[in-house]
N, C-alpha and C positions, 0 to 999 in steps of 0.2 A: 308897442302896442297893436301896428298894422301884423308883425311878424304872428302874433297871438293870436287872432281872429285867424290868418290865412291859417293855421295849425290845425283850429279848431271843425275849418271850415273842412281840411283833407279828412279828418276825424270822422267827421259828421258824413263826406259822400263815403271813404270807406266803407263803414258802419252800413252803410242805405245800399252799397250795391254787393257787400260780403255777406249780410241779413238775409235776403231771397237767394243765394247763392247757396245757404247753409239750410234753409227752408226744404230748398231742391232735390239736395241729399239725404234730409231724412227721410222726405216723401220714397223714394226711391228705396232705400235703406229700409222703411216700412212693408214695400212691396214684396222685397225679401222674406221679409220676416213671415207674411201674408201665406208665401210658398213652403215655406218652412212647415207653417201650420199644419199647409194640406199633405204635406209627403207625412208627417206624424200620425195624423188623420188614418191616411192611407194603411203605414205599417199597421194600426190599432185593427181598422179591417181586415187587412190580411191575417193578422193572429187571429181573430175571431173567425174567419175563412177556414183558419188551419183547424181552429178548437173544432169545428162544424165537419170537418171532412174526417178528424180524430173520431168523433163519436159515430158518422157512418159509419166507419170500417169496422166498428168493434158491433156493428150491429147483430153478427149471429150469436153473438155472449147476451142478447136480450132476450128473457123469457117471458117475460109479461108485460102490458102497457104503463104498468108504472115503473119501469126501466126506462119508458121513455121521457122519463120527466129530464134527466140532462139532455137530447138530444132538442126538447122542446125549448132550453133554457136557450143553450147555442145556437139554435134557429132565430129566436129573438134577439138575440145580440148583435148575432152578423146582421140581419136584416137591420135593423138600429144603425149598425156603425157606417152598415154601406150607405144607408138613404141618406145620413148627415155626410158623407164622402160624397153623395151626389150634388148635394146641396150647395157646398163647399165648390166643386168645381161647372154646377150648370149640367142641367141634363142633354146639352148641346152636343155636350163633352164626353159627359161617362152616362153610361146606360143604370135605367132604375133596375134591378132584380126582381121581377115578378114572381120568379119560381120558388122565392125564400117564402114569400107568404102561401103561396101554395104548398107547399112543401109543413106550412104552421097548418095550413088547413087539415091536410091530411092526418096528421100527426095527435091534431087535438080530433078528429072523427075519432080514431081510431081508441082514445083516450073515457070520450065523453061516456061512454059504458062502465066504467069503471075497471076497475083493478081485475083482470082477467087477462087468460093467456094468450100471447100472439097465435095467429094462421098460421100457416102454412104460406099462402097467398099474401100476404101483411109482410113477411120477412123478406118475402122473397120481391115485394114492390119496391119496400125499403132497398133493398141489396141492386135493385136495375137503376134507382135514383142515387145512388151511390157512384157505380158506372157512371155516367153521364155528369155526377159534380166534378168528380176526380178531373175531367176535360174544361169546364169551370173554374175549379179552384187551380189550375194549370196556365189557364189565358191571364187570371186573378193574379197569379203570384208576377207577371209579366204586362201588368195595367199602366204601370207609370214608367217612364227614361228616368234616366239616375239626374235629371232635370224637373224631377219633379212634372212633368207635364203628363198629362193621360197619349198614350200608345192609339192612334185610331184603330188598325189594324187588330191590336188585342180586343180595344172594345167593342169593333165587330163580332170578332170571336165570340167573345165572354155574351154578347147580343144575341148569336148565334145560340150557343151554349143553353143560356138561359132558356129561348122559347123553346128545347128540346126538352128538358127538365120543365118548363111548366104544360106542353104537350101530353107530357108522361102521366103529373099526375090530374092532369082534367080526365083524364082516361078514367083513371085508380079511381078518382074522388065518385066518378057516374058511374062506377059499378054498385 
């Protein structure tokens, strides 16, 4: 009988030691799942930026303000996914992109008057934005390391490029 009690005591002791270790391992595993979710969100955001870049590169084919609808949609989705990426990583690690909001304002301003042909200076402004956005997109493509961490130098570059696009668009909006 004493032997059976000893056996039960050892089993209980092992349970109380193994269970917390199992819980700790589970918490560590959940952290890596969070990192994977961040990487997946970055991939979605990068895809949206690629789509936006593609629409900006096709801007010469757009003849009127109605043709800007796909661009407007791409700006919205790129901005939306990037905002969520900033929420996932934090503003202290990843810079918000003000230029996407400014670009949306510019496109909406062009479309406010209804369907009309685009003026030469409006197309030229979008071509200038495209040139600046190419640098921003290049930095965006290198934003995360293979481990899923934000690369500080690329984030600074992204911040600088965002500021340049933002200033360009502010000038155009004030004209």
